[in-house]
N, C-alpha and C positions, 0 to 999 in steps of 0.2 A: 750556465744554468742546470741545475739537475730538477731532475721532476721523478718522480718517482710511480705512474705506469701509463707509458704513452701508449697511441691509438694503435698505432700502424709502425710507427719504423721502432725498429730498436735501440737501448739507448750503447750509447756507445765512450769512452772509453775517453772523458777530456782533454787522457795528452795527447793521443792522437788531430785532436781540433786548434786549430786549421787546416784541413789538409789539402795536399797540391796535387796535380797528376801529369805527370811529367812522358816520355819517348816513353821511357822504356817499360813504363807502367804500364801503358797502351800498348806495348809489343806481348808483356805478359799476362797481363790479360788475355791477349788476341789469342795467344799461345791456350792460353789455358780452354777459350772457348771454341780452339781451333780455327782463327777465321781469321782468313790472308785479307790484309791490312796492307794495303801498298806503299811504300814511303808516299806519295804527295800523295798522299788521303790522311794521311797519322798525324798531321797537324792538325786538323780541324776535324780530329777524332778527338787526339787532343784539351781539346777546346774543347769540344762536345762532353767531353766527361765530365770533363773541371764544370763546367756549366752545375752538373746534373751534379756533382759534389757540393756545390757550393749553397744548393738545394736545398739537399736534406742538410746538411748546416745550415743551412735560417729556419725549417721547419723544428731542427731540433732546440731552437729555444720559444717554444712553443711552451703555455705554460694546457696541457689538454686533462691533467686531472680530474677537470669537472667533469668532461665530457664523456656523453652517457658511448656506448658500441654502436653501431648506425649499419644494416644492411644497405640501407638505398637512402639518395639526398633528402626523397620527400618521402611522404606517409604514403602507402601505397594500398588498393587494398583493392575487394575481390570486383570485377567489370563482368562477369559473367552472371548473366539474368536468372532468378529463380528458378528453377522445374517446376515444372504446373501439367500436372496428368492436364492434357486435353482428347478429346473423341478423331480415334486416328482410324485407317482403314483398318477390316479385317482382313485374317495373310489371303481371302476368297476373290475381293473386294481389287488387295493387289495381285495376283495369276494372269486378272480379268484382262490383263494388255498386257502378255509375257508374249513372245516368242513362243516359246516352249516349255512348259513346266514339267519338272515329274518332283514326286516324293514333298508337295508343299513346296520348291524352291523352284527361285527362276533356271530354267538351263542350260548353259553357254558353252558356244563351243570351245572344246579344246584347248589352247594354246600353250605349247611348249618348242622352246628355242634351244 
């Protein structure tokens, strides 16, 4: 089945589907990715990659022509509170509790490692 614009997956040439993954494919992909796949893990990796390819093939059957692209699965709104100007401390009131103050700022010890 062909469709106009897939949402997340590129269009594949139908001539390569269904595709199966064999041990040589896994070795080739591992070499391209510079990943060492031990012989005893090769069979499991072949099955895992084959399952992924089958899943992608199944996704290719979906008709997504009328599906709008989204960046979130659910609508997201701003969860921050609105900015409201309220009275606050003046500079002098804030510095009144300072151990040391200099030029209208808190003075703290120099920390350099």
